[in-house]
One Martini backbone bead per residue (centre of mass of N, CA, C, O) as a GRO file, in nm:
protein
  114
    1MET     BB    1   0.056   0.064  -0.019
    2LYS     BB    2   0.299   0.258  -0.003
    3LYS     BB    3   0.390   0.238  -0.299
    4SER     BB    4   0.119   0.321  -0.435
    5ALA     BB    5   0.086   0.598  -0.299
    6ALA     BB    6   0.331   0.731  -0.429
    7PHE     BB    7   0.235   0.701  -0.724
    8VAL     BB    8  -0.031   0.854  -0.697
    9ILE     BB    9   0.088   1.124  -0.602
   10LEU     BB   10   0.274   1.166  -0.846
   11PHE     BB   11   0.048   1.162  -1.060
   12LEU     BB   12  -0.118   1.401  -0.945
   13PHE     BB   13   0.113   1.606  -0.967
   14ALA     BB   14   0.150   1.582  -1.274
   15LEU     BB   15  -0.135   1.677  -1.344
   16LEU     BB   16  -0.109   1.954  -1.212
   17VAL     BB   17   0.129   2.058  -1.379
   18TRP     BB   18  -0.005   2.025  -1.655
   19ASN     BB   19  -0.252   2.207  -1.595
   20VAL     BB   20  -0.093   2.469  -1.524
   21PHE     BB   21   0.148   2.486  -1.762
   22PHE     BB   22   0.018   2.312  -2.038
   23TYR     BB   23  -0.243   2.447  -2.065
   24SER     BB   24  -0.426   2.603  -2.348
   25GLY     BB   25  -0.607   2.761  -2.197
   26ASP     BB   26  -0.786   3.014  -2.029
   27MET     BB   27  -0.567   3.143  -1.793
   28ALA     BB   28  -0.713   3.363  -1.555
   29PHE     BB   29  -0.691   3.647  -1.334
   30ASN     BB   30  -0.883   3.844  -1.105
   31ILE     BB   31  -0.726   4.134  -0.958
   32GLY     BB   32  -0.873   4.419  -0.906
   33GLY     BB   33  -0.953   4.410  -1.234
   34ASP     BB   34  -0.702   4.251  -1.314
   35GLU     BB   35  -0.563   4.064  -1.571
   36ILE     BB   36  -0.400   3.746  -1.517
   37GLY     BB   37  -0.167   3.588  -1.732
   38GLY     BB   38   0.011   3.328  -1.810
   39PRO     BB   39   0.283   3.261  -1.624
   40LEU     BB   40   0.179   3.423  -1.380
   41GLY     BB   41  -0.092   3.274  -1.361
   42ALA     BB   42   0.027   2.992  -1.317
   43LEU     BB   43   0.188   3.060  -1.062
   44LEU     BB   44  -0.056   3.158  -0.901
   45ALA     BB   45  -0.214   2.892  -0.918
   46ALA     BB   46  -0.004   2.717  -0.774
   47LEU     BB   47   0.001   2.876  -0.509
   48ILE     BB   48  -0.301   2.849  -0.442
   49MET     BB   49  -0.314   2.537  -0.444
   50LEU     BB   50  -0.106   2.490  -0.218
   51MET     BB   51  -0.249   2.651   0.005
   52VAL     BB   52  -0.518   2.499   0.000
   53GLY     BB   53  -0.398   2.220   0.055
   54ALA     BB   54  -0.271   2.288   0.331
   55ILE     BB   55  -0.528   2.380   0.473
   56LEU     BB   56  -0.691   2.116   0.429
   57ALA     BB   57  -0.496   1.928   0.577
   58VAL     BB   58  -0.524   2.061   0.855
   59VAL     BB   59  -0.829   2.042   0.884
   60PHE     BB   60  -0.861   1.729   0.842
   61ALA     BB   61  -0.675   1.648   1.074
   62GLY     BB   62  -0.839   1.781   1.300
   63VAL     BB   63  -1.104   1.633   1.245
   64GLY     BB   64  -0.989   1.348   1.284
   65ILE     BB   65  -0.905   1.377   1.580
   66ILE     BB   66  -1.185   1.448   1.687
   67LEU     BB   67  -1.327   1.192   1.583
   68ILE     BB   68  -1.157   0.981   1.736
   69GLY     BB   69  -1.215   1.092   2.019
   70GLY     BB   70  -1.524   1.060   2.004
   71LEU     BB   71  -1.529   0.755   1.954
   72GLY     BB   72  -1.382   0.676   2.215
   73LEU     BB   73  -1.582   0.808   2.412
   74GLY     BB   74  -1.828   0.645   2.312
   75ALA     BB   75  -1.715   0.362   2.378
   76VAL     BB   76  -1.690   0.410   2.682
   77ALA     BB   77  -1.987   0.476   2.734
   78VAL     BB   78  -2.102   0.207   2.632
   79ALA     BB   79  -1.942   0.023   2.824
   80LEU     BB   80  -2.059   0.150   3.087
   81ALA     BB   81  -2.363   0.090   3.015
   82VAL     BB   82  -2.334  -0.234   2.965
   83SER     BB   83  -2.187  -0.374   3.211
   84PRO     BB   84  -2.434  -0.421   3.411
   85LEU     BB   85  -2.589  -0.611   3.203
   86LEU     BB   86  -2.344  -0.839   3.201
   87LEU     BB   87  -2.325  -0.965   3.489
   88PRO     BB   88  -2.510  -1.224   3.464
   89LEU     BB   89  -2.308  -1.350   3.248
   90LEU     BB   90  -2.034  -1.346   3.420
   91LEU     BB   91  -2.087  -1.535   3.659
   92PRO     BB   92  -2.095  -1.817   3.516
   93LEU     BB   93  -1.820  -1.781   3.381
   94ALA     BB   94  -1.655  -1.762   3.644
   95LEU     BB   95  -1.736  -2.040   3.755
   96VAL     BB   96  -1.624  -2.212   3.521
   97TRP     BB   97  -1.335  -2.107   3.540
   98TYR     BB   98  -1.281  -2.200   3.830
   99LEU     BB   99  -1.337  -2.504   3.788
  100ALA     BB  100  -1.125  -2.549   3.567
  101SER     BB  101  -0.874  -2.456   3.731
  102ARG     BB  102  -0.907  -2.656   3.966
  103SER     BB  103  -0.885  -2.921   3.799
  104ARG     BB  104  -0.603  -2.857   3.684
  105LYS     BB  105  -0.450  -2.853   3.952
  106HIS     BB  106  -0.519  -3.147   4.038
  107ARG     BB  107  -0.396  -3.283   3.788
  108MET     BB  108  -0.103  -3.180   3.833
  109VAL     BB  109  -0.064  -3.320   4.111
  110ARG     BB  110  -0.133  -3.630   4.025
  111GLU     BB  111   0.090  -3.635   3.838
  112PRO     BB  112   0.364  -3.789   3.761
  113ALA     BB  113   0.686  -3.784   3.750
  114VAL     BB  114   0.949  -3.836   3.496
   0.00000   0.00000   0.00000
């Protein structure tokens, strides 16, 4: 997955460079009523796209951290809410576990040493 991710990112970056610098369409920006086109417009477009990408990466990373924290807090809340309801199921399980471990201890004591 790591190797393919690097190739995909490189391919997307190559598409971005081709679209910004080698696209023959009318790429122009209007800033304050002045139309900026040509190589300066392409450079400005690249700078704007890089800045927007960086801002979106920071925003999505922050949202992801908050989302993971919220999911963890929700899981703890659900576990705390469900645990008293599971107590009647855990008591017979604990009894069976105790009896099984007790018989295993007696079996180990009874077996002769080799």
